[in-house]
N, C-alpha and C positions, 0 to 999 in steps of 0.2 A: 836843151836848156840846162844850165848848170844847177847844181844843188843850191848854191848861194842865191842865185836869182829866184829859184823856186821858193826858197825859204822866205825871202823878202815878200814875195807875192802871198804866201801863206799867212805871214804876220799881218799884212795889210788886210787880208780878207777876214781873219779872225778878229782883228780890231773892230771891224764893222758888225761882228756877230757876238754880242755879249753872252748869249746862251751857248756858244760854242758850235762846232760842226764836226761831223764824222769825216773820216778820210775819204769816203765815197762822195759826200757832199762837197768837200773841198775839191776833189778831182773834177766833179761836174762843173763847179763854179769857175775853176781855173783852166778848164779844158786840158787837163793833164792826166797821165796814167795814174790809176790808184796806187800802183806799186811805187811810183816815184814820190807820190805824196807821203805814203807810209815811211819810206826810206828817209825823206827829209824830216818828217816829224820826229823820228827816232834820234836824229842828230841835233835837234833844236832844244837847247837847255831852257828856253823860255816858254815852252808849251807843256801842258800836262793833260792827263785824262781826268776830267771832272766827274764823269759818271759813265755808266754803260747803258746802252739802249738796245732793246731786242729788235733784230731784223727778222726777215722771213726764215733764215736758216741758222743764225748765230747771234752773238752779241757784238756790238760795235762800240768802240770808245768815242766819247764826245770830247773833242780837244778844245781847250781854251788857252788863252795867253796868260802867262804868269808874270806879274809885275814885280820883278826881282830888283831890290835896291842895289846900287853900285857897291855898297860896303857890306853886302850880305856874305857871310862866310860860306864856303862850300860844304855840302852835306858830308 
């Protein structure tokens, strides 16, 4: 699966999850490798980490979609 296809699937899944999802939750929902999800999320300018949640061994970022206007200047 290419990163472009995976990115679209991530966007579609996050659009249905207004509270966001961790990379592990996305991997489970999309039946994909967590490393592929993390790699795709790092390349997607329209997602962001909204907050951090504690797991058994570490903290995980909860990713959400960012609704960026077309005329928004780059940071």
